[in-house]
C-alpha positions, 0 to 999 in steps of 0.5 A, a space after each residue: 767365762 765359766 771357771 773349771 769345776 775341777 782345778 787340781 788334785 790334792 791327796 786323792 781328792 780333786 778340789 772343786 772349783 775355788 774350794 768354797 761352795 758348789 755352784 748353783 745346780 752343781 754338787 761336790 762329787 765323792 771324789 772331790 772336796 772343798 777347802 780343808 777348812 770347810 771339809 773339816 767343818 762338814 765332817 763335824 756336821 756329820 759327827 753331830 748328825 750320827 751322834 745321838 742315834 749312834 750312842 743311844 742304840 748301844 745303851 738300849 742294847 746294854 752295850 758300851 756306847 764308847 765302843 760303839 762310837 769307836 767302831 762306827 768310825 772304823 766301820 766308816 773307814 772300812 766302808 769308804 775303802 771297800 767302795 773305793 770312795 764312790 759311796 759317801 756314807 757314815 756307818 753308825 749303830 743300827 737301830 734294827 737290832 734293838 728289838 731282837 737284842 731285847 728278845 735275846 736278853 729276855 730269854 736269858 741271853 748274855 752280852 757275849 751271846 748278843 754280840 756273837 749273834 750280831 757277828 753271825 748276822 754280819 757274816 750273812 750280810 757280807 755273804 749277800 754282798 758277795 753274791 750281789 757283787 758277783 751276780 748283780 743287784 737283781 738277786 736282792 730284788 728277787 728274794 726280798 721284794 718291797 712287799 717282803 722287806 717292808 713287812 720285815 722292817 715293820 715287824 722288827 720295829 713294832 716288836 719293840 713296843 713292849 720294851 717301851 711300855 714295860 721297861 723304860 717308860 714306867 721308870 719315870 713317866 713325867 720325864 718320859 713324856 717331856 722327853 718325847 715332846 722335846 724329840 717330836 717338837 725338835 724333829 718337826 719344828 727345828 730348822 736345818 741341822 737342829 731338825 735332824 738332831 731331835 734324839 740328841 736334843 731330847 736326850 740332853 733336855 731329859 738328862 738335864 731335867 732328871 738332874 734338876 729333879 734329883 736336886 730339887 725333889 730328891 730320889 724317885 720311888 719307882 721301878 728300875 730297869 729290871 722292874 724292881 721298885 725302889 727309891 733311887 736317884 734318877 741319874 746315877 753318876 757313881 761310875 763317872 768319877 772312876 772312869 779315866 779320860 783316856 783309855 780303852 772302851 772297856 765299859 761297865 758290868 751293865 754295859 760291857 765294852 771290849 769282850 769276846 763273843 759267845 755263840 748261842 743257836 737261839 740268839 742267832 735265830 732271833 738276830 739273823 733276820 735283821 739281815 733283811 733290814 740291813 740289806 734294805 737300809 744299804 740298798 736304799 742308801 746307795 740308791 738315794 746317793 746315786 740319785 743325788 749325785 747323778 751317778 750309777 752306783 749299782 756296781 757298788 751295791 755288793 761292795 756296800 753290803 759286804 762292807 757293812 756286813 764285815 763291819 758288823 761282824 767285826 764289831 760283834 767279834 770284839 763286843 761292839 754294836 752292829 752298824 748300818 748306813 745312816 740316813 741322818 748323814 744323807 740329810 746333811 749331804 742333801 742340805 749342803 750338796 757336798 758328797 765328798 768322802 773326805 768329809 766322812 774321813 774327817 768324821 770317822 777320825 773324830 769318832 775314833 778319838 771320842 771312842 777312847 774317852 771312857 769318861 764320856 761313855 760312863 756319862 752316857 751309860 748313866 742316861 735315866 730310864 725315863 729319858 730312854 722311854 721318851 726317846 724310844 717311844 718315838 724311835 721304835 715307832 719310826 723304825 716300824 713305819 719305815 717298813 710302811 714307807 717301803 710299801 708306799 714308795 713301791 706301791 705294793 698292791 695289798 688287794 692281792 691275797 698272795 701279798 696280803 695273807 703272808 704279810 698279815 700273818 708274819 707281822 702279827 707273829 712278829 709283833 705279838 711274839 708268837 712262838 712255835 715249839 718243835 721238838 726241843 727247839 722254839 721259834 718265836 717273834 721276829 725270827 718266826 715272823 720273818 720266816 712266815 713272811 719270806 717263805 709264805 710270800 714266795 710260795 703263795 705267789 707261785 700258787 696264785 692265779 696269774 694277775 691281770 695287768 690293770 693297765 691293758 687287761 692282759 695277763 702279767 707273765 714273763 719279763 716286761 720290756 724294761 727287763 724288770 722281773 714280772 713279780 717285781 713289776 707286779 709289786 710296784 703296780 
């Protein structure tokens, strides 16, 4: 006799089977859970999966990692509530903002202007989420087809290359190389959870190596983060002793915590294009979870986008880092076949508790530049290649000039930080590249001759039988 898959309801989640593990071929659905002991253990796995990236990216943006961890927990709670517990996800710090934040700071932008621009970007994503909720997911496909989305994600990632080469890597090249190798080896050769913690393992090894070299060889002579050459310790722990164990995440002068945002038009123009990346990340997350849980989650896409947008806007409004859905946690779900949102509530509560430990934030903020160089040389490239992955998965046809030409121009503008000055204003890099890609793609697509469907030789026009817009269908062909 087959045991019933669902036996009883406790505190909003239905106990799955006997509460021990999903049966072969089954999954624990979002509204279900295992026993509370196992649920807490799964929540701990989700904390580990998101941990490395969630506190590394704020450090790269010059923001407080403690506040980022705290806000990631609160953002996850908001996301679960707004999606009515149907879309399991952890909202960690978004990597897509690192490049534009570096550009804002290079132009003299302050941390308040950075977080103000992040808040505005969040509002944009929230409004897109509202539009998708009211009008359906086809709005996203129509404005941001895979060809456009992939190009924007790619240029955002590769725009970061000068930051690695000019800021982090030169601070300690030996530690940077070793850290890079550890990240690569862990990500590729690591098994199970270890393979998803490459960034965290690389950071711990690099940090420990830097402390060892300080003890054995003494201070290093080289450039600091501002490029000034001096003799200094690789790891400066002077701020750790003064940081309390429990308190508000107020940060340090170099990485401020709670603070009010400021709004700068130039900073906003640089940061808002990242909305495209957040939309792509959230859409991909919802589609992936729907595929794994075998549920139709399209009705929740608008809610997911709005939740992440609101979370990012709130984070920027209090001086924190932007958020996004985390692929690392999808890996945990895929490995365990447990999609219970109860585990995510556990992870969120743990993150909030960690956020109120300023001493932890001070330790993280002291991460040596060489360690960050080794981590970012891998991470930044991976961000860029996610754009190429979008192209491959959607079979974007680069033999069509109306696709190839605007994407090629926009990508070079974004990576090369090309500028366009009009009157007293200026557009450059990511902002200008994004505009060229989006506007150029849609304008040139309408000017181009009607493409021929290579499957039967007939012109492609109108709407295919499956209801997919013709232009979206051509992007897949």
